[in-house]
C-alpha angles and dihedrals in degrees: 000000000000092000090069096052100077097049091048092051091049092050092049092049092049093049103037093090092054099049110123095008121109120225089248092056091048091050090048090053088051090053090050091054089051090053091049091050088053089051089056088056093047096043112113133158094214123097107258131171117254093247091057093051090051091045093053090052092047090055091063119097115253095013126114122189110219100171140009122193131177135044105256142334089269118100113350090007133209129307121209129191107208126189116211138167131239133188136203138172111272111224112021130266097348098040115151096188139042136222125223125206132184119217136176125227131188116220134178127219127186139146088267097046110120121229111277092004105104100140088246115195134166115247138175110277112252116246118259132035130308121284120263128213136205117252115274114265110266121234117224115258117247109230101233099173095041090052092049091052094044100051117096123248116228120207120234111275092029131097133241115247114218092204091058091046091051091049090051091053092045089055089064092067092218125203107269089237089068109089118216126209130182132188133176126204118173108308094343129091121196126202129193123188108192138183129165114216114226111275095358124134090211132062124230109228144157122208129202131190119197109196137154108285096006141052114193131190124187147145116241121235116274092251091060091046093061116111112277096017095101095223094124099060137105088239091060088050091055094044109017122214116243115260114273117258 
């Protein structure tokens, strides 16, 4: 008799959370969790236009954006209706198949919305298909290798000439969206080529340091490229920040 006790306990433990709940309700709860995980990915304390909030949600796998209301995440914020799928075993402990349901959930995002507190509630799915969004604007690429080849080399004991460095950068015919900064300190000239991708918290930038005996070109770590960190500046090219810990 004892040999049947352990399997029975295991079965009871596995099924106790499902007692009284239909497979459809369990699948709907799974869909809600998927929507809330999507909310965690969309959540942001920055002010963003409503279309960008919807676009970010639409980029997530398994998430369809059915409705976007509001102007931006400032003030009253933006409300999204997301459609997600959930699955559950169909038939109890010994189920050999699963059911899948699709449900819609309304969620609110604003600059004051707390993490994982989106006021999620299930709503009727709007009629029609999910919303579509245009591709994100592309930022111009900074020509790292072309810059490295174009910059002058200064022999040891000499001094870098900012005018020559500026002329080398001008020869690249950079996209106007790429900002250029120059700084001179002693015999060293620093260069920063900077662009901020649309909607990004970090800049794209390439730094160059033209000094006697060595010309260096590099991209700072992402942490230093965040707004306010000063990593994407000609000053950082002249006197580089230490690597982040």
